[in-house]
DSSP file (Angstrom, degrees, kcal/mol; ACC not computed):
  #  RESIDUE AA STRUCTURE BP1 BP2  ACC     N-H-->O    O-->H-N    N-H-->O    O-->H-N    TCO  KAPPA ALPHA  PHI   PSI    X-CA   Y-CA   Z-CA
    1    1 A X              0   0    0      0, 0.0     2,-0.2     0, 0.0     5,-0.0   0.000 360.0 360.0 360.0 145.0  -59.8  120.5   77.6
    2    2 A X     >  -     0   0    0      1,-0.1     4,-2.5     2,-0.0     3,-0.2  -0.424 360.0-133.6 -58.4 128.7  -59.9  124.3   78.0
    3    3 A X  H  > S+     0   0    0      1,-0.2     4,-2.2     2,-0.2     5,-0.1   0.854 105.8  50.7 -60.6 -34.6  -61.6  125.8   74.9
    4    4 A X  H  > S+     0   0    0      2,-0.2     4,-2.0     1,-0.2    -1,-0.2   0.904 111.5  48.0 -69.6 -38.1  -58.9  128.5   74.5
    5    5 A X  H  > S+     0   0    0     -3,-0.2     4,-2.5     2,-0.2    -2,-0.2   0.884 110.6  52.2 -66.1 -39.2  -56.2  125.9   74.8
    6    6 A X  H  X S+     0   0    0     -4,-2.5     4,-2.5     2,-0.2    -2,-0.2   0.913 109.8  48.7 -63.9 -43.4  -58.0  123.8   72.2
    7    7 A X  H  X S+     0   0    0     -4,-2.2     4,-1.9     2,-0.2    -1,-0.2   0.890 112.4  48.5 -63.1 -40.1  -58.2  126.7   69.8
    8    8 A X  H  X S+     0   0    0     -4,-2.0     4,-2.3     2,-0.2    -2,-0.2   0.918 111.8  49.2 -64.1 -44.8  -54.5  127.4   70.3
    9    9 A X  H  X S+     0   0    0     -4,-2.5     4,-2.3     1,-0.2    -2,-0.2   0.882 108.7  52.9 -63.5 -40.8  -53.6  123.8   69.7
   10   10 A X  H  X S+     0   0    0     -4,-2.5     4,-2.4     2,-0.2    -1,-0.2   0.920 110.1  49.1 -59.6 -44.3  -55.7  123.7   66.5
   11   11 A X  H  X S+     0   0    0     -4,-1.9     4,-2.1     1,-0.2    -2,-0.2   0.907 111.2  48.8 -58.5 -46.3  -53.8  126.8   65.2
   12   12 A X  H  X S+     0   0    0     -4,-2.3     4,-2.7     1,-0.2    -1,-0.2   0.870 110.7  51.3 -63.9 -39.0  -50.5  125.2   66.0
   13   13 A X  H  X S+     0   0    0     -4,-2.3     4,-2.5     2,-0.2    -2,-0.2   0.923 109.6  49.0 -64.8 -45.7  -51.5  121.9   64.3
   14   14 A X  H  X S+     0   0    0     -4,-2.4     4,-2.0     2,-0.2    -2,-0.2   0.880 112.5  48.0 -60.7 -40.5  -52.6  123.8   61.1
   15   15 A X  H  X S+     0   0    0     -4,-2.1     4,-2.8     2,-0.2     5,-0.2   0.944 111.8  51.3 -66.2 -48.1  -49.2  125.8   61.1
   16   16 A X  H  X S+     0   0    0     -4,-2.7     4,-2.4     1,-0.2    -2,-0.2   0.937 110.2  48.6 -56.9 -48.2  -47.3  122.4   61.6
   17   17 A X  H  < S+     0   0    0     -4,-2.5    -1,-0.2     1,-0.2    -2,-0.2   0.883 112.6  48.8 -57.3 -42.0  -49.2  120.8   58.7
   18   18 A X  H >< S+     0   0    0     -4,-2.0     3,-0.6     1,-0.2    -1,-0.2   0.916 115.3  43.5 -63.8 -45.5  -48.4  123.8   56.5
   19   19 A X  H 3< S+     0   0    0     -4,-2.8    -2,-0.2     1,-0.2    -1,-0.2   0.791 128.0  27.8 -69.6 -32.1  -44.7  123.8   57.4
   20   20 A X  T 3X  +     0   0    0     -4,-2.4     4,-2.4    -5,-0.2     3,-0.3  -0.480  66.8 158.2-135.2  62.2  -44.3  120.0   57.2
   21   21 A X  H <> S+     0   0    0     -3,-0.6     4,-2.2     1,-0.2     5,-0.2   0.827  75.6  51.9 -59.2 -35.1  -46.8  118.6   54.6
   22   22 A X  H  > S+     0   0    0      2,-0.2     4,-2.2     1,-0.2    -1,-0.2   0.890 111.5  46.6 -70.3 -37.6  -45.0  115.4   53.9
   23   23 A X  H  > S+     0   0    0     -3,-0.3     4,-2.8     2,-0.2     5,-0.2   0.916 112.4  50.5 -70.8 -40.8  -44.6  114.5   57.5
   24   24 A X  H  X S+     0   0    0     -4,-2.4     4,-2.2     2,-0.2    -2,-0.2   0.903 112.4  46.5 -60.6 -41.5  -48.3  115.3   58.2
   25   25 A X  H  X S+     0   0    0     -4,-2.2     4,-2.5    -5,-0.2    -1,-0.2   0.932 112.4  51.1 -64.6 -44.9  -49.3  113.1   55.2
   26   26 A X  H  X S+     0   0    0     -4,-2.2     4,-2.4     2,-0.2    -2,-0.2   0.935 111.7  46.1 -56.0 -52.5  -47.0  110.3   56.4
   27   27 A X  H  X S+     0   0    0     -4,-2.8     4,-2.3     1,-0.2     5,-0.2   0.903 113.1  50.5 -63.1 -42.1  -48.4  110.4   60.0
   28   28 A X  H  X S+     0   0    0     -4,-2.2     4,-2.3    -5,-0.2    -1,-0.2   0.918 110.4  49.2 -62.3 -43.5  -52.0  110.4   58.7
   29   29 A X  H  X S+     0   0    0     -4,-2.5     4,-2.6     1,-0.2    -2,-0.2   0.913 111.2  49.1 -62.4 -43.6  -51.4  107.5   56.4
   30   30 A X  H  X S+     0   0    0     -4,-2.4     4,-0.7     1,-0.2    -1,-0.2   0.882 113.0  46.9 -64.2 -40.0  -49.8  105.4   59.2
   31   31 A X  H  < S+     0   0    0     -4,-2.3    -1,-0.2    -5,-0.2    -2,-0.2   0.882 113.7  50.1 -70.7 -36.4  -52.7  106.2   61.5
   32   32 A X  H  < S+     0   0    0     -4,-2.3    -2,-0.2     1,-0.2    -1,-0.2   0.903 110.9  46.8 -65.5 -43.6  -55.2  105.3   58.7
   33   33 A X  H  < S-     0   0    0     -4,-2.6    -1,-0.2    -5,-0.2    -2,-0.2   0.605 117.0-114.8 -80.4  -9.8  -53.6  102.0   57.8
   34   34 A X     <  -     0   0    0     -4,-0.7     2,-0.5    -5,-0.2    -2,-0.1   0.421  13.2-127.8  89.8 134.8  -53.4  101.0   61.4
   35   35 A X        -     0   0    0     -4,-0.2     2,-0.2    29,-0.1    -1,-0.1  -0.977  31.8-158.4-116.6 130.9  -50.4  100.3   63.6
   36   36 A X    >   -     0   0    0     -2,-0.5     3,-1.9     1,-0.1    23,-0.2  -0.634  30.1 -77.5-109.0 164.2  -50.6   96.9   65.3
   37   37 A X  T 3  S+     0   0    0      1,-0.3    23,-0.2    -2,-0.2    -1,-0.1  -0.314 118.5  33.8 -56.4 140.4  -48.9   95.5   68.4
   38   38 A X  T 3  S+     0   0    0     21,-2.7    -1,-0.3     1,-0.4     2,-0.1   0.264  83.9 135.4  93.8  -8.5  -45.4   94.5   67.7
   39   39 A X    <   -     0   0    0     -3,-1.9    20,-3.3    20,-0.2     2,-0.5  -0.464  52.4-132.1 -68.2 142.1  -44.8   97.4   65.2
   40   40 A X  E     -A   58   0A   0     18,-0.2     2,-0.5    -2,-0.1    18,-0.2  -0.867  17.4-165.2 -98.3 124.6  -41.5   99.2   65.8
   41   41 A X  E     -A   57   0A   0     16,-2.6    16,-2.4    -2,-0.5     2,-0.4  -0.945  11.6-174.0-107.9 128.3  -41.6  103.0   65.9
   42   42 A X  E     -A   56   0A   0     -2,-0.5     2,-0.4    14,-0.2    14,-0.2  -0.969   7.8-167.8-128.5 139.9  -38.2  104.6   65.5
   43   43 A X  E     -A   55   0A   0     12,-2.8    12,-2.3    -2,-0.4     2,-0.4  -0.974   2.7-164.4-124.8 138.6  -37.2  108.3   65.9
   44   44 A X  E     -A   54   0A   0     -2,-0.4     2,-0.5    10,-0.2    10,-0.2  -0.994   3.5-164.7-125.2 127.6  -34.0  110.0   64.9
   45   45 A X  E     -A   53   0A   0      8,-2.8     8,-2.3    -2,-0.4     2,-0.5  -0.941   7.2-179.0-111.4 125.6  -33.1  113.5   66.1
   46   46 A X        -     0   0    0     -2,-0.5     2,-0.2     6,-0.2     6,-0.1  -0.935  10.8-158.7-127.1 109.4  -30.3  115.3   64.4
   47   47 A X    >   -     0   0    0     -2,-0.5     3,-3.0     4,-0.4     2,-0.0  -0.522  44.9 -77.4 -77.0 151.6  -29.4  118.7   65.8
   48   48 A X  T 3  S-     0   0    0      1,-0.3    -1,-0.1    -2,-0.2     3,-0.1  -0.305 121.4  -1.0 -52.7 122.3  -27.6  121.2   63.5
   49   49 A X  T 3  S+     0   0    0      1,-0.2    -1,-0.3    -3,-0.1     2,-0.1   0.509 114.5 122.2  73.8   3.3  -23.9  120.0   63.5
   50   50 A X    <   -     0   0    0     -3,-3.0     2,-0.4     1,-0.1    -1,-0.2  -0.385  68.1-101.5 -95.4 172.6  -24.9  117.2   65.9
   51   51 A X        -     0   0    0     -2,-0.1    -4,-0.4    -3,-0.1     2,-0.1  -0.748  46.8-102.6 -87.8 136.2  -24.6  113.4   66.0
   52   52 A X        -     0   0    0     -2,-0.4     2,-0.5    -6,-0.1    -6,-0.2  -0.355  34.0-159.5 -59.2 136.6  -27.8  111.6   65.3
   53   53 A X  E     -A   45   0A   0     -8,-2.3    -8,-2.8    -2,-0.1     2,-0.4  -0.983  10.4-166.0-120.8 127.4  -29.6  110.1   68.3
   54   54 A X  E     +A   44   0A   0     -2,-0.5     2,-0.3   -10,-0.2   -10,-0.2  -0.864  14.0 171.2-119.2 148.6  -32.0  107.3   67.9
   55   55 A X  E     -A   43   0A   0    -12,-2.3   -12,-2.8    -2,-0.4     2,-0.3  -0.989   6.5-177.9-144.2 151.8  -34.7  105.7   69.9
   56   56 A X  E     -A   42   0A   0     -2,-0.3     2,-0.3   -14,-0.2   -14,-0.2  -0.994   9.7-157.4-149.1 159.4  -37.3  103.2   69.2
   57   57 A X  E     -A   41   0A   0    -16,-2.4   -16,-2.6    -2,-0.3     2,-0.6  -0.959  20.1-131.5-131.2 151.4  -40.2  101.3   70.8
   58   58 A X  E     -A   40   0A   0     -2,-0.3   -18,-0.2   -18,-0.2     2,-0.1  -0.927  41.6-115.3 -99.3 118.9  -42.0   98.1   70.1
   59   59 A X        -     0   0    0    -20,-3.3   -21,-2.7    -2,-0.6     2,-0.2  -0.337  31.6-159.1 -63.7 127.1  -45.7   99.0   70.3
   60   60 A X     >  -     0   0    0    -23,-0.2     4,-0.9    -2,-0.1     3,-0.5  -0.585  33.1-106.8-100.0 166.5  -47.7   97.2   73.0
   61   61 A X  H >> S+     0   0    0      1,-0.2     3,-1.0    -2,-0.2     4,-0.6   0.903 121.5  55.5 -59.6 -40.3  -51.3   96.7   73.2
   62   62 A X  H >> S+     0   0    0      1,-0.2     3,-0.8     2,-0.2     4,-0.7   0.844 101.4  58.1 -60.7 -32.1  -51.6   99.4   75.9
   63   63 A X  H 3> S+     0   0    0     -3,-0.5     4,-1.7     1,-0.2    -1,-0.2   0.732  93.2  68.5 -72.3 -20.1  -49.8  101.9   73.5
   64   64 A X  H <X S+     0   0    0     -3,-1.0     4,-2.4    -4,-0.9    -1,-0.2   0.798  90.9  60.6 -68.3 -29.6  -52.6  101.3   70.9
   65   65 A X  H <X S+     0   0    0     -3,-0.8     4,-2.6    -4,-0.6    -1,-0.2   0.925 105.4  48.5 -65.7 -41.5  -55.2  103.1   73.2
   66   66 A X  H  X S+     0   0    0     -4,-0.7     4,-2.2     2,-0.2    -2,-0.2   0.927 112.0  48.0 -62.5 -44.7  -53.0  106.3   73.0
   67   67 A X  H  X S+     0   0    0     -4,-1.7     4,-2.0     2,-0.2    -1,-0.2   0.870 111.0  50.9 -64.9 -37.2  -52.8  106.0   69.2
   68   68 A X  H  X S+     0   0    0     -4,-2.4     4,-2.5     2,-0.2    -1,-0.2   0.910 110.2  50.9 -66.2 -41.3  -56.5  105.5   68.9
   69   69 A X  H  X S+     0   0    0     -4,-2.6     4,-2.3     1,-0.2    -2,-0.2   0.900 109.8  48.7 -59.5 -41.1  -57.1  108.5   71.1
   70   70 A X  H  X S+     0   0    0     -4,-2.2     4,-2.1     2,-0.2    -1,-0.2   0.875 111.1  50.7 -65.5 -39.2  -54.8  110.7   69.0
   71   71 A X  H  X S+     0   0    0     -4,-2.0     4,-2.1     2,-0.2    -2,-0.2   0.912 109.3  50.7 -66.7 -41.5  -56.6  109.5   65.8
   72   72 A X  H  X S+     0   0    0     -4,-2.5     4,-1.6     2,-0.2    -2,-0.2   0.917 110.4  49.7 -60.0 -46.5  -60.0  110.3   67.4
   73   73 A X  H  <>S+     0   0    0     -4,-2.3     5,-2.2     1,-0.2    -1,-0.2   0.900 110.3  51.3 -59.7 -39.0  -58.7  113.9   68.3
   74   74 A X  H ><5S+     0   0    0     -4,-2.1     3,-1.3     4,-0.2    -1,-0.2   0.888 109.1  49.8 -69.6 -37.3  -57.4  114.3   64.7
   75   75 A X  H 3<5S+     0   0    0     -4,-2.1    -1,-0.2     1,-0.3    -2,-0.2   0.760 104.2  60.2 -70.0 -26.0  -60.9  113.2   63.3
   76   76 A X  T 3<5S-     0   0    0     -4,-1.6    -1,-0.3    -5,-0.2    -2,-0.2   0.388 126.0-101.5 -81.4   1.6  -62.5  115.8   65.6
   77   77 A X  T < 5       0   0    0     -3,-1.3    -3,-0.2    -5,-0.1    -2,-0.1   0.652 360.0 360.0  89.9  13.3  -60.5  118.5   63.9
   78   78 A X      <       0   0    0     -5,-2.2    -4,-0.2    -6,-0.2   -65,-0.1   0.417 360.0 360.0 -97.1 360.0  -57.8  119.0   66.4
C-alpha cells in the first residue's frame, strides 16, 4: 500500500474511533472473540427520515480470510 494512503487511512481510522467509540469497541471485541463459519452478520442502514434497509450474510470459510486480514491490519496499527 502507498505510504501516503496508509497514513491517511490511519488518520481516518483514529477519527472514526473517536467519533464512534462504542462501535469501535464492539467491532474489536467481535474480532477478538472470533467469528466462526456459520455466524450471521447483519447490517441495518437507516437514512434520516428513511425506511430501514437490512442485509445479512452467513459467514463462509472463505470470508474468514478477509476477517483475519482485517484483524492483522488492525494489530499493525492501521
